[in-house]
HTML snippet that shows the backbone in 3Dmol.js (N, CA, C, O; Angstrom):
<script src="https://3Dmol.org/build/3Dmol-min.js"></script>
<div id="view" style="width:600px;height:400px;position:relative"></div>
<script>
const pdb = `
ATOM      1  N   GLN A   1      22.569   7.491 -22.468  1.00  0.00           N
ATOM      2  CA  GLN A   1      21.947   7.470 -21.142  1.00  0.00           C
ATOM      3  C   GLN A   1      20.635   6.668 -21.208  1.00  0.00           C
ATOM      4  O   GLN A   1      19.732   6.982 -21.983  1.00  0.00           O
ATOM      5  N   LEU A   2      20.565   5.649 -20.387  1.00  0.00           N
ATOM      6  CA  LEU A   2      19.376   4.792 -20.377  1.00  0.00           C
ATOM      7  C   LEU A   2      18.300   5.386 -19.480  1.00  0.00           C
ATOM      8  O   LEU A   2      18.571   5.840 -18.368  1.00  0.00           O
ATOM      9  N   MET A   3      17.088   5.373 -19.984  1.00  0.00           N
ATOM     10  CA  MET A   3      15.949   5.862 -19.215  1.00  0.00           C
ATOM     11  C   MET A   3      15.239   4.659 -18.601  1.00  0.00           C
ATOM     12  O   MET A   3      14.798   3.756 -19.312  1.00  0.00           O
ATOM     13  N   GLN A   4      15.132   4.659 -17.264  1.00  0.00           N
ATOM     14  CA  GLN A   4      14.436   3.544 -16.615  1.00  0.00           C
ATOM     15  C   GLN A   4      12.940   3.690 -16.850  1.00  0.00           C
ATOM     16  O   GLN A   4      12.390   4.791 -16.820  1.00  0.00           O
ATOM     17  N   GLN A   5      12.300   2.554 -17.085  1.00  0.00           N
ATOM     18  CA  GLN A   5      10.873   2.580 -17.377  1.00  0.00           C
ATOM     19  C   GLN A   5      10.059   2.467 -16.094  1.00  0.00           C
ATOM     20  O   GLN A   5      10.355   1.648 -15.225  1.00  0.00           O
ATOM     21  N   MET A   6       9.039   3.295 -15.992  1.00  0.00           N
ATOM     22  CA  MET A   6       8.153   3.259 -14.836  1.00  0.00           C
ATOM     23  C   MET A   6       7.341   1.967 -14.857  1.00  0.00           C
ATOM     24  O   MET A   6       6.790   1.601 -15.895  1.00  0.00           O
ATOM     25  N   PRO A   7       7.261   1.269 -13.716  1.00  0.00           N
ATOM     26  CA  PRO A   7       6.418   0.062 -13.664  1.00  0.00           C
ATOM     27  C   PRO A   7       4.973   0.384 -14.045  1.00  0.00           C
ATOM     28  O   PRO A   7       4.458   1.449 -13.705  1.00  0.00           O
ATOM     29  N   LYS A   8       4.331  -0.531 -14.745  1.00  0.00           N
ATOM     30  CA  LYS A   8       2.972  -0.298 -15.249  1.00  0.00           C
ATOM     31  C   LYS A   8       1.943  -0.116 -14.134  1.00  0.00           C
ATOM     32  O   LYS A   8       0.886   0.474 -14.358  1.00  0.00           O
ATOM     33  N   THR A   9       2.245  -0.618 -12.936  1.00  0.00           N
ATOM     34  CA  THR A   9       1.301  -0.517 -11.825  1.00  0.00           C
ATOM     35  C   THR A   9       1.373   0.832 -11.114  1.00  0.00           C
ATOM     36  O   THR A   9       0.476   1.169 -10.341  1.00  0.00           O
ATOM     37  N   CYS A  10       2.433   1.612 -11.367  1.00  0.00           N
ATOM     38  CA  CYS A  10       2.601   2.929 -10.739  1.00  0.00           C
ATOM     39  C   CYS A  10       1.626   3.942 -11.319  1.00  0.00           C
ATOM     40  O   CYS A  10       1.354   3.944 -12.520  1.00  0.00           O
ATOM     41  N   GLY A  11       1.105   4.803 -10.452  1.00  0.00           N
ATOM     42  CA  GLY A  11       0.372   5.965 -10.918  1.00  0.00           C
ATOM     43  C   GLY A  11       1.368   7.072 -11.231  1.00  0.00           C
ATOM     44  O   GLY A  11       1.324   7.668 -12.307  1.00  0.00           O
ATOM     45  N   GLU A  12       2.264   7.344 -10.291  1.00  0.00           N
ATOM     46  CA  GLU A  12       3.352   8.300 -10.464  1.00  0.00           C
ATOM     47  C   GLU A  12       4.605   7.671  -9.879  1.00  0.00           C
ATOM     48  O   GLU A  12       4.532   6.825  -8.988  1.00  0.00           O
ATOM     49  N   CYS A  13       5.759   8.096 -10.393  1.00  0.00           N
ATOM     50  CA  CYS A  13       6.994   7.576  -9.815  1.00  0.00           C
ATOM     51  C   CYS A  13       8.070   8.643  -9.811  1.00  0.00           C
ATOM     52  O   CYS A  13       7.934   9.682 -10.456  1.00  0.00           O
ATOM     53  N   GLU A  14       9.154   8.374  -9.067  1.00  0.00           N
ATOM     54  CA  GLU A  14      10.314   9.249  -9.030  1.00  0.00           C
ATOM     55  C   GLU A  14      11.561   8.392  -9.187  1.00  0.00           C
ATOM     56  O   GLU A  14      11.506   7.176  -8.999  1.00  0.00           O
ATOM     57  N   ASN A  15      12.671   9.006  -9.527  1.00  0.00           N
ATOM     58  CA  ASN A  15      13.936   8.297  -9.760  1.00  0.00           C
ATOM     59  C   ASN A  15      13.794   7.182 -10.792  1.00  0.00           C
ATOM     60  O   ASN A  15      14.490   6.170 -10.712  1.00  0.00           O
ATOM     61  N   GLY A  16      12.906   7.361 -11.749  1.00  0.00           N
ATOM     62  CA  GLY A  16      12.776   6.391 -12.826  1.00  0.00           C
ATOM     63  C   GLY A  16      11.826   5.252 -12.554  1.00  0.00           C
ATOM     64  O   GLY A  16      10.923   4.999 -13.352  1.00  0.00           O
ATOM     65  N   ASN A  17      12.009   4.546 -11.426  1.00  0.00           N
ATOM     66  CA  ASN A  17      11.182   3.355 -11.210  1.00  0.00           C
ATOM     67  C   ASN A  17      10.699   3.172  -9.779  1.00  0.00           C
ATOM     68  O   ASN A  17      10.275   2.074  -9.418  1.00  0.00           O
ATOM     69  N   GLU A  18      10.749   4.224  -8.946  1.00  0.00           N
ATOM     70  CA  GLU A  18      10.239   4.127  -7.574  1.00  0.00           C
ATOM     71  C   GLU A  18       8.846   4.739  -7.531  1.00  0.00           C
ATOM     72  O   GLU A  18       8.671   5.936  -7.759  1.00  0.00           O
ATOM     73  N   CYS A  19       7.853   3.893  -7.233  1.00  0.00           N
ATOM     74  CA  CYS A  19       6.471   4.373  -7.212  1.00  0.00           C
ATOM     75  C   CYS A  19       6.240   5.290  -6.007  1.00  0.00           C
ATOM     76  O   CYS A  19       6.719   5.018  -4.907  1.00  0.00           O
ATOM     77  N   ILE A  20       5.505   6.371  -6.230  1.00  0.00           N
ATOM     78  CA  ILE A  20       5.077   7.212  -5.110  1.00  0.00           C
ATOM     79  C   ILE A  20       3.567   7.111  -4.907  1.00  0.00           C
ATOM     80  O   ILE A  20       3.057   7.471  -3.846  1.00  0.00           O
ATOM     81  N   ASN A  21       2.857   6.624  -5.915  1.00  0.00           N
ATOM     82  CA  ASN A  21       1.467   6.200  -5.736  1.00  0.00           C
ATOM     83  C   ASN A  21       1.131   5.193  -6.828  1.00  0.00           C
ATOM     84  O   ASN A  21       1.870   5.037  -7.800  1.00  0.00           O
ATOM     85  N   CYS A  22       0.004   4.516  -6.649  1.00  0.00           N
ATOM     86  CA  CYS A  22      -0.313   3.373  -7.511  1.00  0.00           C
ATOM     87  C   CYS A  22      -1.613   3.573  -8.269  1.00  0.00           C
ATOM     88  O   CYS A  22      -2.450   4.398  -7.902  1.00  0.00           O
ATOM     89  N   LYS A  23      -1.761   2.805  -9.330  1.00  0.00           N
ATOM     90  CA  LYS A  23      -3.032   2.755 -10.043  1.00  0.00           C
ATOM     91  C   LYS A  23      -4.060   2.078  -9.141  1.00  0.00           C
ATOM     92  O   LYS A  23      -3.697   1.392  -8.186  1.00  0.00           O
ATOM     93  N   SER A  24      -5.346   2.271  -9.448  1.00  0.00           N
ATOM     94  CA  SER A  24      -6.393   1.688  -8.614  1.00  0.00           C
ATOM     95  C   SER A  24      -6.248   0.174  -8.536  1.00  0.00           C
ATOM     96  O   SER A  24      -5.791  -0.465  -9.484  1.00  0.00           O
ATOM     97  N   ASP A  25      -6.637  -0.386  -7.416  1.00  0.00           N
ATOM     98  CA  ASP A  25      -6.546  -1.820  -7.108  1.00  0.00           C
ATOM     99  C   ASP A  25      -5.141  -2.274  -6.722  1.00  0.00           C
ATOM    100  O   ASP A  25      -4.923  -3.466  -6.504  1.00  0.00           O
ATOM    101  N   TYR A  26      -4.182  -1.349  -6.632  1.00  0.00           N
ATOM    102  CA  TYR A  26      -2.834  -1.717  -6.195  1.00  0.00           C
ATOM    103  C   TYR A  26      -2.503  -0.978  -4.909  1.00  0.00           C
ATOM    104  O   TYR A  26      -3.009   0.116  -4.658  1.00  0.00           O
ATOM    105  N   GLY A  27      -1.642  -1.590  -4.093  1.00  0.00           N
ATOM    106  CA  GLY A  27      -1.210  -0.976  -2.845  1.00  0.00           C
ATOM    107  C   GLY A  27       0.273  -0.659  -2.880  1.00  0.00           C
ATOM    108  O   GLY A  27       1.075  -1.475  -3.334  1.00  0.00           O
ATOM    109  N   LEU A  28       0.641   0.521  -2.403  1.00  0.00           N
ATOM    110  CA  LEU A  28       2.036   0.946  -2.372  1.00  0.00           C
ATOM    111  C   LEU A  28       2.741   0.314  -1.176  1.00  0.00           C
ATOM    112  O   LEU A  28       2.316   0.482  -0.033  1.00  0.00           O
ATOM    113  N   TYR A  29       3.816  -0.409  -1.448  1.00  0.00           N
ATOM    114  CA  TYR A  29       4.598  -1.066  -0.397  1.00  0.00           C
ATOM    115  C   TYR A  29       6.073  -0.979  -0.772  1.00  0.00           C
ATOM    116  O   TYR A  29       6.495  -1.536  -1.786  1.00  0.00           O
ATOM    117  N   GLN A  30       6.856  -0.278   0.050  1.00  0.00           N
ATOM    118  CA  GLN A  30       8.294  -0.116  -0.179  1.00  0.00           C
ATOM    119  C   GLN A  30       8.611   0.313  -1.612  1.00  0.00           C
ATOM    120  O   GLN A  30       9.438  -0.299  -2.289  1.00  0.00           O
ATOM    121  N   LYS A  31       7.940   1.376  -2.061  1.00  0.00           N
ATOM    122  CA  LYS A  31       8.156   1.995  -3.375  1.00  0.00           C
ATOM    123  C   LYS A  31       7.789   1.100  -4.556  1.00  0.00           C
ATOM    124  O   LYS A  31       8.213   1.352  -5.683  1.00  0.00           O
ATOM    125  N   SER A  32       6.996   0.046  -4.297  1.00  0.00           N
ATOM    126  CA  SER A  32       6.474  -0.805  -5.363  1.00  0.00           C
ATOM    127  C   SER A  32       4.962  -0.898  -5.206  1.00  0.00           C
ATOM    128  O   SER A  32       4.432  -0.726  -4.109  1.00  0.00           O
ATOM    129  N   CYS A  33       4.278  -1.169  -6.301  1.00  0.00           N
ATOM    130  CA  CYS A  33       2.823  -1.324  -6.260  1.00  0.00           C
ATOM    131  C   CYS A  33       2.467  -2.799  -6.389  1.00  0.00           C
ATOM    132  O   CYS A  33       2.820  -3.455  -7.369  1.00  0.00           O
ATOM    133  N   LEU A  34       1.766  -3.305  -5.390  1.00  0.00           N
ATOM    134  CA  LEU A  34       1.428  -4.724  -5.342  1.00  0.00           C
ATOM    135  C   LEU A  34      -0.069  -4.923  -5.496  1.00  0.00           C
ATOM    136  O   LEU A  34      -0.865  -4.122  -5.006  1.00  0.00           O
ATOM    137  N   LYS A  35      -0.451  -6.004  -6.184  1.00  0.00           N
ATOM    138  CA  LYS A  35      -1.867  -6.349  -6.329  1.00  0.00           C
ATOM    139  C   LYS A  35      -2.439  -6.725  -4.962  1.00  0.00           C
ATOM    140  O   LYS A  35      -3.571  -6.370  -4.634  1.00  0.00           O
ATOM    141  N   GLU A  36      -1.641  -7.448  -4.166  1.00  0.00           N
ATOM    142  CA  GLU A  36      -2.050  -7.795  -2.804  1.00  0.00           C
ATOM    143  C   GLU A  36      -0.948  -7.396  -1.847  1.00  0.00           C
ATOM    144  O   GLU A  36       0.224  -7.687  -2.085  1.00  0.00           O
ATOM    145  N   CYS A  37      -1.317  -6.731  -0.766  1.00  0.00           N
ATOM    146  CA  CYS A  37      -0.331  -6.337   0.239  1.00  0.00           C
ATOM    147  C   CYS A  37       0.206  -7.577   0.954  1.00  0.00           C
ATOM    148  O   CYS A  37      -0.488  -8.591   1.029  1.00  0.00           O
ATOM    149  N   PRO A  38       1.440  -7.511   1.482  1.00  0.00           N
ATOM    150  CA  PRO A  38       2.007  -8.655   2.207  1.00  0.00           C
ATOM    151  C   PRO A  38       1.180  -9.007   3.439  1.00  0.00           C
ATOM    152  O   PRO A  38       0.359  -8.210   3.895  1.00  0.00           O
ATOM    153  N   LYS A  39       1.402 -10.202   3.969  1.00  0.00           N
ATOM    154  CA  LYS A  39       0.694 -10.657   5.167  1.00  0.00           C
ATOM    155  C   LYS A  39       0.950  -9.678   6.316  1.00  0.00           C
ATOM    156  O   LYS A  39       2.087  -9.264   6.542  1.00  0.00           O
ATOM    157  N   GLY A  40      -0.098  -9.316   7.029  1.00  0.00           N
ATOM    158  CA  GLY A  40       0.036  -8.367   8.124  1.00  0.00           C
ATOM    159  C   GLY A  40      -0.185  -6.922   7.696  1.00  0.00           C
ATOM    160  O   GLY A  40      -0.129  -6.009   8.519  1.00  0.00           O
ATOM    161  N   TYR A  41      -0.434  -6.720   6.408  1.00  0.00           N
ATOM    162  CA  TYR A  41      -0.687  -5.382   5.876  1.00  0.00           C
ATOM    163  C   TYR A  41      -2.043  -5.363   5.185  1.00  0.00           C
ATOM    164  O   TYR A  41      -2.507  -6.380   4.669  1.00  0.00           O
ATOM    165  N   GLU A  42      -2.665  -4.204   5.183  1.00  0.00           N
ATOM    166  CA  GLU A  42      -3.946  -4.013   4.505  1.00  0.00           C
ATOM    167  C   GLU A  42      -3.829  -2.839   3.548  1.00  0.00           C
ATOM    168  O   GLU A  42      -3.087  -1.892   3.807  1.00  0.00           O
ATOM    169  N   ASN A  43      -4.554  -2.901   2.451  1.00  0.00           N
ATOM    170  CA  ASN A  43      -4.572  -1.801   1.493  1.00  0.00           C
ATOM    171  C   ASN A  43      -5.567  -0.747   1.974  1.00  0.00           C
ATOM    172  O   ASN A  43      -6.779  -0.962   1.952  1.00  0.00           O
ATOM    173  N   GLU A  44      -5.035   0.388   2.406  1.00  0.00           N
ATOM    174  CA  GLU A  44      -5.866   1.508   2.843  1.00  0.00           C
ATOM    175  C   GLU A  44      -5.650   2.661   1.877  1.00  0.00           C
ATOM    176  O   GLU A  44      -4.590   3.286   1.891  1.00  0.00           O
ATOM    177  N   ASN A  45      -6.631   2.951   1.045  1.00  0.00           N
ATOM    178  CA  ASN A  45      -6.537   4.055   0.082  1.00  0.00           C
ATOM    179  C   ASN A  45      -5.289   3.980  -0.788  1.00  0.00           C
ATOM    180  O   ASN A  45      -4.645   4.995  -1.052  1.00  0.00           O
ATOM    181  N   GLY A  46      -4.952   2.770  -1.231  1.00  0.00           N
ATOM    182  CA  GLY A  46      -3.835   2.606  -2.156  1.00  0.00           C
ATOM    183  C   GLY A  46      -2.466   2.503  -1.515  1.00  0.00           C
ATOM    184  O   GLY A  46      -1.451   2.541  -2.211  1.00  0.00           O
ATOM    185  N   ILE A  47      -2.426   2.370  -0.180  1.00  0.00           N
ATOM    186  CA  ILE A  47      -1.153   2.222   0.523  1.00  0.00           C
ATOM    187  C   ILE A  47      -1.246   1.001   1.432  1.00  0.00           C
ATOM    188  O   ILE A  47      -2.230   0.837   2.153  1.00  0.00           O
ATOM    189  N   CYS A  48      -0.213   0.135   1.401  1.00  0.00           N
ATOM    190  CA  CYS A  48      -0.175  -1.013   2.308  1.00  0.00           C
ATOM    191  C   CYS A  48       0.260  -0.525   3.684  1.00  0.00           C
ATOM    192  O   CYS A  48       1.381  -0.044   3.854  1.00  0.00           O
ATOM    193  N   VAL A  49      -0.630  -0.650   4.666  1.00  0.00           N
ATOM    194  CA  VAL A  49      -0.325  -0.195   6.019  1.00  0.00           C
ATOM    195  C   VAL A  49      -0.285  -1.384   6.970  1.00  0.00           C
ATOM    196  O   VAL A  49      -1.013  -2.362   6.798  1.00  0.00           O
ATOM    197  N   ASP A  50       0.576  -1.280   7.975  1.00  0.00           N
ATOM    198  CA  ASP A  50       0.722  -2.316   8.989  1.00  0.00           C
ATOM    199  C   ASP A  50      -0.551  -2.371   9.820  1.00  0.00           C
ATOM    200  O   ASP A  50      -0.982  -1.356  10.366  1.00  0.00           O
ATOM    201  N   CYS A  51      -1.150  -3.548   9.918  1.00  0.00           N
ATOM    202  CA  CYS A  51      -2.426  -3.684  10.619  1.00  0.00           C
ATOM    203  C   CYS A  51      -2.339  -3.298  12.089  1.00  0.00           C
ATOM    204  O   CYS A  51      -3.234  -2.627  12.602  1.00  0.00           O
ATOM    205  N   GLU A  52      -1.280  -3.710  12.772  1.00  0.00           N
ATOM    206  CA  GLU A  52      -1.171  -3.416  14.199  1.00  0.00           C
ATOM    207  C   GLU A  52      -1.025  -1.920  14.443  1.00  0.00           C
ATOM    208  O   GLU A  52      -1.631  -1.381  15.368  1.00  0.00           O
ATOM    209  N   ASP A  53      -0.231  -1.251  13.624  1.00  0.00           N
ATOM    210  CA  ASP A  53      -0.041   0.182  13.802  1.00  0.00           C
ATOM    211  C   ASP A  53      -1.295   0.963  13.423  1.00  0.00           C
ATOM    212  O   ASP A  53      -1.650   1.946  14.073  1.00  0.00           O
ATOM    213  N   TYR A  54      -1.949   0.517  12.377  1.00  0.00           N
ATOM    214  CA  TYR A  54      -3.081   1.262  11.839  1.00  0.00           C
ATOM    215  C   TYR A  54      -4.394   0.890  12.513  1.00  0.00           C
ATOM    216  O   TYR A  54      -5.373   1.630  12.413  1.00  0.00           O
ATOM    217  N   LYS A  55      -4.424  -0.256  13.202  1.00  0.00           N
ATOM    218  CA  LYS A  55      -5.630  -0.792  13.835  1.00  0.00           C
ATOM    219  C   LYS A  55      -6.766  -0.945  12.816  1.00  0.00           C
ATOM    220  O   LYS A  55      -7.865  -0.424  13.009  1.00  0.00           O
ATOM    221  N   CYS A  56      -6.480  -1.667  11.736  1.00  0.00           N
ATOM    222  CA  CYS A  56      -7.523  -1.860  10.717  1.00  0.00           C
ATOM    223  C   CYS A  56      -8.667  -2.696  11.272  1.00  0.00           C
ATOM    224  O   CYS A  56      -8.471  -3.578  12.109  1.00  0.00           O
ATOM    225  N   LYS A  57      -9.842  -2.402  10.795  1.00  0.00           N
ATOM    226  CA  LYS A  57     -11.036  -3.097  11.271  1.00  0.00           C
ATOM    227  C   LYS A  57     -10.994  -4.580  10.957  1.00  0.00           C
ATOM    228  O   LYS A  57     -11.461  -5.399  11.748  1.00  0.00           O
ATOM    229  N   ARG A  58     -10.428  -4.936   9.789  1.00  0.00           N
ATOM    230  CA  ARG A  58     -10.440  -6.342   9.399  1.00  0.00           C
ATOM    231  C   ARG A  58      -9.479  -7.180  10.232  1.00  0.00           C
ATOM    232  O   ARG A  58      -9.687  -8.382  10.399  1.00  0.00           O
ATOM    233  N   CYS A  59      -8.424  -6.552  10.756  1.00  0.00           N
ATOM    234  CA  CYS A  59      -7.412  -7.328  11.478  1.00  0.00           C
ATOM    235  C   CYS A  59      -7.605  -7.268  12.985  1.00  0.00           C
ATOM    236  O   CYS A  59      -7.268  -8.218  13.691  1.00  0.00           O
ATOM    237  N   SER A  60      -8.137  -6.174  13.479  1.00  0.00           N
ATOM    238  CA  SER A  60      -8.246  -5.991  14.922  1.00  0.00           C
ATOM    239  C   SER A  60      -9.708  -5.946  15.346  1.00  0.00           C
ATOM    240  O   SER A  60     -10.475  -5.112  14.866  1.00  0.00           O
ATOM    241  N   THR A  61     -10.089  -6.848  16.248  1.00  0.00           N
ATOM    242  CA  THR A  61     -11.466  -6.842  16.744  1.00  0.00           C
ATOM    243  C   THR A  61     -11.634  -5.757  17.806  1.00  0.00           C
ATOM    244  O   THR A  61     -12.755  -5.343  18.100  1.00  0.00           O
ATOM    245  N   GLU A  62     -10.517  -5.296  18.383  1.00  0.00           N
ATOM    246  CA  GLU A  62     -10.592  -4.268  19.420  1.00  0.00           C
ATOM    247  C   GLU A  62     -11.240  -2.987  18.912  1.00  0.00           C
ATOM    248  O   GLU A  62     -11.982  -2.334  19.645  1.00  0.00           O
ATOM    249  N   SER A  63     -10.966  -2.624  17.663  1.00  0.00           N
ATOM    250  CA  SER A  63     -11.492  -1.371  17.129  1.00  0.00           C
ATOM    251  C   SER A  63     -13.006  -1.433  16.895  1.00  0.00           C
ATOM    252  O   SER A  63     -13.646  -0.399  16.701  1.00  0.00           O
ATOM    253  N   ASN A  64     -13.575  -2.639  16.914  1.00  0.00           N
ATOM    254  CA  ASN A  64     -15.010  -2.787  16.678  1.00  0.00           C
ATOM    255  C   ASN A  64     -15.833  -2.720  17.963  1.00  0.00           C
ATOM    256  O   ASN A  64     -17.053  -2.560  17.912  1.00  0.00           O
ATOM    257  N   THR A  65     -15.170  -2.841  19.114  1.00  0.00           N
ATOM    258  CA  THR A  65     -15.904  -2.833  20.378  1.00  0.00           C
ATOM    259  C   THR A  65     -15.644  -1.524  21.105  1.00  0.00           C
ATOM    260  O   THR A  65     -14.509  -1.050  21.164  1.00  0.00           O
ATOM    261  N   LYS A  66     -16.694  -0.947  21.653  1.00  0.00           N
ATOM    262  CA  LYS A  66     -16.550   0.320  22.370  1.00  0.00           C
ATOM    263  C   LYS A  66     -16.522   0.058  23.869  1.00  0.00           C
ATOM    264  O   LYS A  66     -17.301  -0.740  24.392  1.00  0.00           O
ATOM    265  N   GLN A  67     -15.617   0.740  24.543  1.00  0.00           N
ATOM    266  CA  GLN A  67     -15.521   0.613  26.000  1.00  0.00           C
ATOM    267  C   GLN A  67     -16.604   1.477  26.644  1.00  0.00           C
ATOM    268  O   GLN A  67     -16.883   2.577  26.167  1.00  0.00           O
ATOM    269  N   PRO A  68     -17.216   0.987  27.727  1.00  0.00           N
ATOM    270  CA  PRO A  68     -18.258   1.783  28.410  1.00  0.00           C
ATOM    271  C   PRO A  68     -17.671   3.008  29.106  1.00  0.00           C
ATOM    272  O   PRO A  68     -18.406   3.779  29.723  1.00  0.00           O
TER     273      PRO A  68
END
`;
const viewer = $3Dmol.createViewer("view");
viewer.addModel(pdb, "pdb");
viewer.setStyle({}, {cartoon: {color: "spectrum"}});
viewer.zoomTo();
viewer.render();
</script>
């Protein structure tokens, strides 16, 4: 029985090689840990989140302005 090796960028994993969290400086995206999140995503606390859904400050100027 072959044991799958956990990717070195994973903090913890399940099913052998699916990351559930990442080492520092990496973002979790589709069960993998990436040094840089894909375009349109931002690393928020170690997870790559969609900018439009999350309304990240760096991607959306709307979140920086307050309505009267």
